[in-house]
N, C-alpha and C positions, 0 to 999 in steps of 0.2 A: 692471896692476893694475887693477881693478874702479872707475868713476868716482863720486862722491859725487854723490848727489842732493838738491835742495836742495826742500824742502817747508815751507810756513810759517813760514819763517826758520829751520829746522833742516836740517843737514847729514847724511843720512841715508845709510848704507852698504846698497848695493844687497840684500843680505841682510836686514837689518831690515825693511827695506819688506816684503820676502815675509813676514817673520813677521808685522809689524801687518796684512797683507793678509789672511793665515790665522785671526788673532785675531779680525778683522772679520768674516769668513766664519763662524766657530765660535758668536760672540756673536749674528750675526743668527740663524742657523738655531736655535738655542736660544730668540731672541725669536718666530722663526715658530713654532715647536714648542708655545711658550705661547700663541701665539693660536690653534693647531688643537685644543690641549687647551681653550682657552675655549669654542669654537664646540661640540665635541662635547659637553661638560657641558651646556653651556644648551641644544642639542637634547633633550639624554638628559631633562633636568628637566622642559622643554616637553612632550615626548612623555607623561611620566609624570603630570604633572599635567593634559592633555588626557583621558589615560584615566581618571583619578581623578573626573574631572568627567562622564564619558560615564556612567559607572558611578554616580553618584551620581544623575544625571539619571534613568537607567532604574530605580532603584531608588524615586525619589521617587512615582512615580503607586502603588505598594504601599501599602494602607494596614494591614499587620499593623506589630505592636509589632517582629518580627526585622527589616524592611526599613527601619525607623525608626533602630533601633540600627546597622545596616549602614550606614546613609547618615550619620548622626551619626559613625558609627568614619572613614570614607572622607573627611569633611569636615575632621574633626582630623588624620587622617594628611596632606591635602593642605595644611593650614593650616602644619603644622609642617614639611614637603618644603618648600613656599614659604620658610620662613625659612632652611632650612639652605641652600637655592638663592641665596638673597640673600646669604649670608655668603660661601659660596663663589664666586660672581660677583663680588662687592665684593674678596674677598682674590686672586681673578684679575686683575682690574684693576690692581692694586696692583702685581704680578709684571710684567705687560704694559707699566706706565709706567715702572719701574725698566729692564727690558731696553730699552726703547725709548730711554730717556734714554743708554745704555751704547752704542750701536748708533750714535746721534747724535754722541757725543763720539768715536768712534773713526772713523767716518765724515769728521768734520772733519779729523782727523789725516792718513787715508789718502787720501781722495779730493780730488783738485783741484777737481773739479766740485761738490762737496757735495751731491749730488743726493739723497740719502736724509735729510742733514739738514734739508735747504731744505723736503720735503715733510712731512717728520715732526713739524718746530717748527711747523707749521700745522696739523696736526692736534691740537697740544698745546696750541694755544692757544683751542680752545673745545670743551669737552665736548660739546657736540652734533655736532662734526663726525667724532667717532670712531662709527664703529659699534657698535663692541665697548662703548663707555663707556654708549652710550644701551641697548645690550639689557641690560647688567647691572642695571637698575634695572625689567627687566620684571616680576621676581619680587613686586615691591610690587602691582601687579596684582593676584597669587594671594592676597596678605596681607590685602588689604582684601576681596575677593570670598569667601574662605570664609568667615569670619565673618558676612558678609549672607547667606549659604546657609543656615548653620546657623542664623539666627535667623529667616529664612523658613520652615526646616523645622518648626523649633517653632513659628511662628505658623500655619501651614496645615495642621499634622499633625493629623489626629485624635487618633493614639495621644498626642502631646505637651498635646493641650489636655484629654483625660482624665484623663492624671497631672497635669495642672498642676491639674485641679477636684479630683481627689483629696488633694490636698496642702493646698488652700485650705481643705477643707471638714474 
């Protein structure tokens, strides 16, 4: 007959210990997958924003009505995508925190060293210690930058100035 093992004041059958370890591995893998997805999405949105800004800047030097309209459209698209990016990133952070908490709970139950729980609890203690949490706020920069670029375009574009003059007279 197999010997029972005592962990955290609970006597556990050897089969139960293996099941707990397998559950910890599955939950940890899901946590890691959510982290990978977070960084993939973050990089995707960042590349799209950089592309939109580079096309916006290249259109700015042209003083045609068409380039002003394209620039305005790009800036509006960039602004809307930045809002979507923020919503997606904050939602992802919510799920990362939930999976992290679950992994910590399982780690406390299965690992006598509590290595994961120790480190992850420290990350959870301050939002600035988590790179994913800090990164999730980057879209706010773009949410602020795009309206400023639109305002700059409207103030400095001959097309918008002539349009404004026509409206006011």
